[in-house]
C-alpha positions in Angstrom: -142.5 -126.7 -314.5 -143.7 -123.3 -313.3 -147.1 -122.3 -313.3 -149.1 -120.1 -315.1 -148.4 -116.4 -314.1 -150.8 -114.8 -312.5 -153.1 -112.7 -311.9 -155.4 -115.6 -311.5 -159.0 -114.3 -311.8 -162.3 -115.2 -310.5 -164.9 -112.9 -310.6 -168.2 -112.5 -313.4 -168.6 -113.6 -315.6 -166.4 -116.8 -314.6 -167.7 -117.8 -310.8 -167.2 -121.5 -311.8 -163.6 -121.0 -313.2 -160.4 -119.5 -312.7 -158.7 -117.9 -316.0 -155.9 -116.1 -316.1 -154.9 -113.4 -318.8 -152.1 -112.5 -321.3 -151.3 -109.9 -323.5 -149.4 -110.4 -326.9 -149.1 -108.3 -329.7 -151.4 -105.7 -328.0 -154.5 -108.4 -327.8 -155.8 -109.2 -324.6 -157.2 -113.0 -324.2 -158.4 -114.9 -321.1 -157.5 -118.4 -321.0 -159.0 -121.5 -318.3 -156.5 -122.7 -315.3 -159.9 -124.5 -313.7 -163.2 -124.9 -314.3 -165.2 -125.9 -311.4 -169.0 -125.9 -313.1 -169.0 -129.3 -314.9 -167.2 -131.1 -312.5 -168.8 -129.7 -309.4 -172.3 -130.4 -311.1 -171.6 -133.8 -310.9 -170.6 -134.3 -307.5 -173.4 -132.2 -306.4 -171.4 -129.2 -305.3 -173.8 -126.3 -304.4 -172.8 -123.2 -306.3 -171.8 -121.2 -302.8 -169.1 -124.3 -302.6 -167.9 -124.1 -305.9 -167.8 -120.1 -306.0 -165.4 -120.5 -303.2 -163.3 -123.0 -304.5 -162.8 -121.1 -307.7 -161.9 -117.9 -305.6 -159.5 -120.1 -303.4 -157.9 -121.7 -306.7 -157.7 -118.2 -308.2 -156.1 -116.5 -304.9 -153.6 -119.5 -305.2 -150.4 -117.5 -307.4 -150.7 -115.0 -304.3 -150.7 -117.1 -301.6 -147.3 -119.0 -302.8 -145.7 -115.3 -303.3 -146.6 -114.6 -299.9 -145.4 -117.7 -298.2 -142.0 -117.5 -300.0 -141.8 -113.9 -298.9 -142.5 -114.9 -295.3 -140.3 -117.8 -295.4 -137.4 -114.7 -296.4 -138.2 -113.0 -293.8 -138.4 -115.9 -291.3 -135.2 -117.2 -292.1 -133.4 -113.8 -292.0 -134.5 -113.3 -288.5 -134.2 -117.0 -287.5 -132.0 -117.4 -284.0 -132.5 -121.0 -284.1 -135.2 -121.3 -282.6 -136.5 -124.5 -282.4 -140.1 -123.3 -283.5 -139.2 -120.8 -285.9 -137.0 -123.7 -287.4 -139.6 -125.8 -287.8 -142.1 -123.2 -289.0 -139.3 -122.4 -291.8 -139.2 -126.3 -292.3 -143.0 -126.3 -293.1 -143.0 -123.5 -295.4 -140.7 -125.2 -297.5 -142.6 -128.0 -297.6 -145.3 -126.4 -298.5 -143.9 -124.8 -301.1 -142.3 -127.8 -303.0 -145.7 -129.4 -302.5 -147.4 -126.8 -304.3 -144.9 -126.3 -306.9 -143.4 -129.5 -307.7 -146.0 -132.4 -307.2 
């Protein structure tokens, strides 16, 4: 199953949440992708750490897209060198890990 399309947003007033926006019939609405507030309070995580985690989660769709772009470039310039082949393999594994569970 594909992930919710980006962009994912983490900014005021959603400092401890990651939200995604959508527009339908000229109406915009936001929905929560991740809520780090209640969980992190139970785990005694600081506000700074909660905000850092939310920023990292919010950047996930863009990071995934960039890894796919770099992977395509690496495959296009690959001349069979072992180190490039290994990095291509690692990128493919990360894509599978992040998209297929």
